[in-house]
N, C-alpha and C positions, 0 to 999 in steps of 0.2 A: 276229641282230645289231639290233634296232629303236630308230634315232635320227630325231629330227626330219632329220637331213640325209641318213640311207638314204631315209628315207621320201618326201621331197621328189624324187628321181633314180627311185624304183622298186628298189633296190641291194639286197643283200644282206649286203656288207659296208660300212661306214663308213671303206673306206680308200681316199682319191684322189690320185691318180700320175701327179706333172708326168713330163712326158719329151721332147726332143726327137726321141723317134724310135718312128714309129708302129709299128712291133711292138710294144712294150711298151703304149704306149697301147690298143691290141686285144686284148693279154693280159691288162691288168689288169681290162678291163672283164669280159671273157670269165668270170675266175675271179669275179668277185661284188662288184667297186670300180669303180673310173669311174678310167678313164684323162684326161689331160688330155695335150693337145698344146702345147706349146709354138710358136708360129706367128713369133717375133721373125729367125729365121735364114731363112727361105722366102720370095722375092716371090709375090705373089701369083695367080703362074702353079705355081709350086713347090707352092704352097700348096694348090692345087684340085687338083692330084695326090695330095696326101700325103689330103687328106681320101676323096677318090675311092678311095684305097684300104684305109681304114678302112671306110669304108660296105660297102663289099663283103666285109669280113674280121672283120667287131667279132659276126658274130650278132643282129645288134639291139637290141643292150645299147648303155646310156648311155655316152656319152661329152663330153668337152669341149674348148676351145681360149682356149690362153694368150696375152693380148697384153698389149706395154707401152706405155701410154700413160701417161708421168708427168707431174706435174702442175707438173712444172718441167723446162726444158729450154732452154737457148743458144734463141735466136728464136724463143719464142713469145710470140703478143700479137703479133711483130711483123707483117714485111710479107714471111715464106718466100710463096714461089710454090712450091706439088705439083710444079710440071714442071721448077723449075727452083734446088729446094732442094738439092739433093746440092754445085751447084754456089756454091751462098750459102754454104753453110753451113762446107765445105771452104776458102774463102774466109777465115772465121775462126779456120783453124790456126795460129797463130805458127810463124816459121820457127825459132826455136829447137826447140821441140820434134821438128821433120823432125830437124834435126840431132841432135838427143840421141838418138831412136831408130836414126836410123843411124849412131852410134856405138857402143851397147850391139850392134845387128848385128852390127856388123865386129869388134868383141871377141869374139864367140862364132863368127864365121866364116861369117853366116850370107847365101849369092848372091842379087843378087836375082832377083825371077821373072822367065822366059825373057821377052822383047818379045814374041810376040805373047799371051800369058796376061793377059787384062784382067785387072786387080785389083779394077776396080769403086772406089766412094765408100766402100764399108762400112756404108753407112747405115742399110738395109736399115726397122725396124719401133721406132726410137727415140722418133719422135713421131707426138703425132696425125695430122699429113696422113701420115706414114709407115704407121700400123696400118691407118688408118680401111678400105682398100683388102682389108688382111688380115681386119676383122670383117667385110665386103659380103661378103668368099668364104666365113666362114664361116656367115653367116646363112644362104647357099645351099645349106646342110648339114645332115644332122638333128641336131644336136647339140643338147646340155641343157644346158650351162652355160659362162658365156664369164667367165676371171677377167681382170684387169686387176692390173697391179702398179706401184707407186711412184708412187698417188694413187688418187682417187677416179675412177670410170668418167666421162667426159664424159656429162654427163644426155639427150643427144641418144644415145649410146647403151645407156645403160639404158633409157627409153622405146624404143628401134628392139627389144634384147632381149626386153622382155618382149614386145611387141607380137608376135614370133614363137615365142612361148612357152618363150625361153630364163631360165634361172634365172642373176644374175650375184653374180659372188664377188669380193671383192678382199683382199690379204696387206696384214696389218700390223705395224708395230712397235711403238704404242702405244694406249693408252685414247683418245686426243686422235683420232688417226688413225682408230680404230673408229667414234667415233662420227659423225667428219664423212663417213665410207663409208654408215653404217646412214640417216643423215639424205639423202644423197644419192639414196638409192631402194635399194641393194645387198641381194643374199637370204641374203649369208650372208658371213662372213667368217674369214679367216683367220688365225691371231695365229701371227704367225712370230719364232721368238725369235733370238737372238743365236751359238746352236750352228749354224743354217742355213746351208745353203750357198746361192750366188746373193746377189741382194741382200738384206740384215738389218739390223736395228736392233743396238742394244746391249745392250737388255733378254731375259735368260733365261728360257727357257719355262717354269721354275716360277715365276718374278714373274709374268710377260705374262700366260698364259692364262686363272690365274684370273682376273685386275685386269677382263681383258677380257669374261671371261664375267660378271662383275657389270656391268659395265659397260649391255653390250648383249645379253647371253646371251638376256634374256627377250623380244627383237625377234627375233632372228635365230639359227640353228646357228652354232656355233663351231666350230673345226678347232683343233688342235693341230700347228705346223709346228717343225721344227728339232730335230733328234736323234732321230728316231723311226725305228729299226732293230729295232727287236724288238717281239715280246707285249707283253713286261714294259714297253717303253715305252711301248706303244700302251695298257696299263692303266692305267699311271701318268696320260695321256694324258685319260681319260675320269676317272677319278680328280679328276682338276682342274676339270674342270667341260665341257670340249672334248665337244663330240658326234662325233667324227671325227677323221681326222689326215689330215695332206694332206705328202705324203710325194714325194722330188724324190732325194735321191742313191743311195738304195739301191739302185736300178732300172738304174743307169750300166753297174755291173758285171754286169747280167745275161744271159743265152747270148742274150735276143731285143736287146740293145742293140747299134747301130753302132758303137761306139765306137770308136776306134782303139787297133790291137793294143798299142801304145805309152801310149798316157794309161792303158787296163785294167791294164798290170801297173802304171805310177807309182802307180794308186787302190789296187790290191791290196797294195801296200807299204807304203804310208802307215800312219801312227798318227795319233789325235786329235789330236796336239798339230803334226801336217805342214800344218795349214791356216794360212790368216790373213786377216784381211778388210782387202783394199787395194782402192785406187778403180782399178787400172790398166786394170781389162776398159771401164769407162763412166764414169768420172768420179761413181759412186757407191759409196760402200760396200758389196764384195760380198766372201762369204768365196768360196775359192778354195787349190788346192795354192801352197803355198810353193815357187817356184822361182826361180831365177837371175833371172827377170825383173822380176817383182815386187820381189825387191829391187834389182834397179837402179832402182827408179822411187823407194827412199826415199834416197838415194845425198843426197852435198850437190853435187855438179855436176846434177839433175835440178831439169830446169826446171817442176814441181810439175804435178799433175795439173790438163785440164781438164772444165768441165761437161757432162755429159750432152747432147747425141750425138756432139761434139767428140775426146772422150779418146778413143771406140770408134772414130772415123773416123780417127783419127789413126794409131790402132793397128793398124786390118785390115789393110794392106798386110802391116807384122811379121809379125803373126799367122798370115796363108799362109805366107809364107815360111819361118817356125818351124816349121809342120804340113808343109808338101813338102819340106823338107829335113832331118825329122827330129829336130830339134838338141833333144836329150833335154833337156838342164838348163834350157833356156827352155820345155817344153812345158807345160802346165798346164788347170785345166780347174775352173769353179766348185762348191766341193762342200763339204758339211757336214763337223762335227768327226765324226759319225758314222763317217767313214771306216775309223775305224782298226776299225770292225766288219766292213766288208767285205772279206773274205779268200779270197775263192773265186768263180766263176764260178758262179749257178746258174740257173737255169730260171725264169720269173717266176713262173710257177703254185707252185714250189717256198717262192720269196721269200714268197709271199700264205700258202700252208697254214703256213708258220714263226709268220710274225705271228698266227696266229689261232688255230693251237692252243696256243703260251706265251701269249697274251692271256686263254686258258679255265683254264689252268694258274695263272697270276697272281691273277686273281679267286678262283679254290677256293681258293688259299691265303687269298687275306683271307677270304671265307667262311668260310675254319675257324676262323680268330684269330677271328671275329665270334663263331661259335658254344661258344668255349670259355669267354668273360664267363659 
């Protein structure tokens, strides 16, 4: 199955898999696609451990790293000091938001964290200053792809990536964004539709992908992202002009995933209408499971959402508490509308096999229709 995207990395399959779980990343790459590790949740030290593990378990197959360097965020272009950034940004969080969060947690009887458990600021890699050390760690490993979300990668990052022989890709939700990314120098575009999990725009895949392909597809490969969980959907993506698929949600319920059992249970039970596009995670629209937590932020007494990264920082302690005490009605997860097809736990290799087998069946049906003309 050859496309420009597979030839760019020497892949057998045009399947790119985003995951925060190193086991999933390695398994997809070994199955013939490309696993891409989401670095956001890791400190540079933790990321070093994860990438060392992947290097040892990926059998020399290509893999990538995904970071978040938003085009816009609170404090950007100001006087943020990387050594004191946590304190500077934390000071921007209004007291009314802190009070609201505590009120919602109290309504659900969520205790505070133990006194000896450091909650931290929750900042992680939501800014250029925070993500830059993650990029430095990534470049010290044999990665083949660096992906950025929420805006064009900074020019210095693209230049350094190319100097290391690393291709750069970026996710977009509009044609204008795709044009900016290609002008900036990225090597591949993921056109991510409204259906997708995590940060996503408001245009559906069926509309967005051919628009982006028509705009930039003569210059760089375009992957379809959002709502791809079967071979039929993969075939549809190729028919729209994409040269591969960018997948994420379908790996959450694989056997290799390190997802908490309670979240896995909710994902397996959810239907395609059980997600919501909310700003509750980061301040920017992101599709996730609908929960009592997402509903609370839409109430009349809600103070509204904060800009990135303040929303994430304001809610990070609450998220840890909800997770620690397994408060099911508040527990959620970024996931796309494809969650309705995620009904059982299966090994990564089986998921990849089914994608390919159904893709072949779908394209054979199309060939048969053409041959009857």
